[in-house]
C-alpha positions, 0 to 999 in steps of 0.5 A, spaced: 073 304 570 072 297 569 066 293 573 064 287 574 059 284 569 053 283 570 051 279 563 055 273 560 053 275 554 057 283 556 063 280 559 067 287 557 061 291 560 064 297 564 071 298 560 071 304 556 074 304 549 076 310 545 075 308 537 079 314 533 078 309 527 076 310 520 074 305 513 074 298 516 079 295 520 078 299 527 071 300 526 070 293 526 075 291 532 071 298 536 064 294 534 066 287 536 069 290 543 062 294 544 059 287 542 062 285 548 059 291 552 064 295 553 063 303 552 065 305 545 066 312 543 068 313 536 071 319 535 070 323 528 073 329 525 067 334 524 068 336 517 065 329 515 066 324 519 069 317 518 069 316 510 065 310 510 059 314 512 061 315 505 061 309 501 055 307 498 052 307 494 047 303 498 045 308 503 041 307 508 037 313 511 043 317 508 048 313 511 052 308 507 051 301 509 058 300 509 058 304 515 052 301 519 055 295 519 062 296 522 059 301 527 052 299 531 053 299 539 058 305 539 056 313 541 060 318 537 064 324 539 066 329 533 073 331 536 077 338 531 085 335 534 087 341 531 083 346 536 087 346 543 081 346 548 077 340 544 084 336 544 084 338 552 077 335 552 079 329 548 085 328 552 081 328 559 076 323 556 082 319 554 085 319 562 078 316 564 078 311 559 081 303 558 083 303 551 084 308 546 085 304 538 087 308 533 089 306 525 090 315 523 095 315 517 102 314 521 104 320 524 098 324 526 097 322 532 105 324 535 103 330 531 099 332 537 102 330 543 097 323 542 102 317 540 102 310 544 108 313 548 106 319 549 100 317 552 102 311 556 106 315 560 101 320 562 096 315 563 099 309 566 093 303 566 091 305 559 092 301 554 094 304 546 093 299 540 096 302 534 094 299 527 098 301 521 098 298 514 105 296 513 107 297 521 111 301 526 118 299 523 121 298 516 122 302 510 115 302 509 113 304 516 111 311 514 105 309 508 098 309 508 094 302 506 088 298 505 085 291 504 086 290 497 094 293 497 095 288 503 092 284 499 096 283 493 103 286 497 102 280 502 102 274 497 095 273 498 093 275 491 098 270 487 095 265 490 088 267 489 083 266 482 085 261 476 091 259 473 091 265 468 087 269 470 089 277 472 089 278 480 082 278 484 081 280 490 078 276 496 071 280 496 070 281 503 075 285 507 079 279 509 086 284 511 081 290 514 077 285 519 083 281 520 086 286 522 080 288 527 081 282 530 087 281 532 086 289 536 081 285 539 086 279 542 091 283 543 087 288 547 084 282 551 090 280 553 093 286 555 086 287 559 088 280 562 096 283 563 093 289 567 089 285 572 095 282 574 100 287 573 097 294 574 099 297 567 097 298 560 101 297 555 102 299 547 100 294 543 101 294 534 100 291 529 098 293 521 094 290 514 101 286 512 103 282 519 095 280 518 096 279 510 103 275 511 099 270 518 093 268 513 099 266 508 102 262 513 100 256 509 103 258 503 109 260 505 110 254 509 109 250 503 113 255 498 119 254 503 119 247 504 118 245 495 123 251 493 116 252 488 111 259 488 105 256 491 100 258 484 093 260 484 089 253 485 081 257 484 077 253 488 082 248 490 087 246 496 094 245 493 095 239 498 088 235 498 085 232 492 079 232 490 078 238 495 074 243 489 068 245 486 065 241 481 059 244 477 053 239 476 047 240 473 044 246 476 050 249 481 057 249 483 058 244 489 064 243 494 066 236 495 072 236 500 074 229 501 081 231 505 083 223 507 082 216 503 076 213 507 073 219 504 076 218 498 073 211 498 066 214 500 066 219 495 069 214 489 062 209 491 057 214 491 060 217 484 059 208 482 065 208 481 069 204 488 075 201 483 077 209 484 079 207 491 083 202 488 087 205 483 094 206 484 094 213 480 089 216 487 090 210 492 094 215 497 092 223 498 099 225 495 098 220 489 091 224 487 095 230 489 100 228 483 094 226 478 089 231 480 087 234 473 085 226 471 081 225 477 078 232 477 076 230 470 073 224 471 068 226 477 065 232 474 064 228 469 060 224 474 056 230 478 055 233 471 049 228 470 045 230 476 042 236 480 046 239 485 041 236 490 042 229 489 049 229 491 047 234 498 043 228 500 048 222 496 054 225 499 051 228 506 048 220 507 055 217 507 059 223 511 062 226 505 063 233 506 060 238 501 056 244 500 053 248 495 056 254 492 050 259 496 049 267 493 047 271 498 041 272 498 041 264 499 045 264 505 040 269 508 034 264 507 038 258 510 035 255 516 041 255 519 043 262 518 037 264 521 037 258 527 045 261 529 041 268 529 046 271 526 043 276 523 041 281 528 034 284 529 035 292 526 027 294 526 030 296 519 029 291 513 033 294 509 039 294 514 043 287 515 046 286 520 051 280 522 052 278 528 059 277 532 060 269 532 060 268 540 055 265 544 056 265 551 052 260 556 047 260 549 047 267 548 049 272 543 051 279 544 046 283 542 045 289 538 043 295 543 044 301 537 045 302 531 050 305 528 052 313 531 049 319 526 054 324 525 053 330 530 050 335 526 054 341 524 050 346 528 052 342 534 059 343 539 064 339 535 066 336 541 059 333 544 058 325 544 052 324 540 048 317 542 047 312 537 040 311 533 
């Protein structure tokens, strides 16, 4: 059903996507595709809808802010898969669509004859994207999972946080949203393939696979060294100095990632002799002696406010950044210049744009997250976005 897009910021205009998604991962995939111009119809159970609608407080207009953050630019349709009439109507919609993406619990779609293999056989041009927890093969292929489980199971928690402290989760849902991104990449690749050969295909990914992909460097280092990477706080294990240091008023990150940057840092801190010391002259030596080096750097950085060091280090090209609170990020002129916060018309809605521009234009906010079908409406009707 695809047509040629007429706007550069809506390259997927004319494509229809069915999202049978809940929580974060599949809805994030659907939102990215919707931002890029696709018609995305979100399928929800008429009994309560997507769990994320209720993940609060905070709530905006009776719906969780989390749901608003993941479901803009979509329409929704309530479907009871147990109802044969509604299911038949839904299958007809699938047959008139380009993509189906789903993250339902393992086996549920197959139970109703809606598994990827069945759908691809019946609709040869359909791209069916399955998003699971542990993957579709292996001893855990029937297990369900959420972001923190996968941060733990993939090893991410083993390298996150401070040494000697309990496990901590990376704050944003990097597994869920990362998996949604892989779904987008897979779907776009499959669309290119279909344009060449006329056939859709099945695309599979999982939360666990995404977690492993984020562990690319720690796994590479562990295999090469034969040692567990362990936790390194704000540091990067193979570079020094490359971490947060406390100034008079706040922490700042200083990232002197090569010898030349370290020389400039040492000079700016008033200790040019550090770069000539054989213990710190090259990165491998700095890594081996990082504790002593970090102590010396922080002793100096603590003597002045962060603004002083930011200005001084920027002047000589040493990468640095303050550790911002969310309110500071939102107020920063760089955030505003990039127009990354979409104008929703509601001061209580902070919607972060898709981080892409086409010919200088960012994909727009066309509609807010769709309202859930009211209980007195026919279950298989499509609800427009707000």
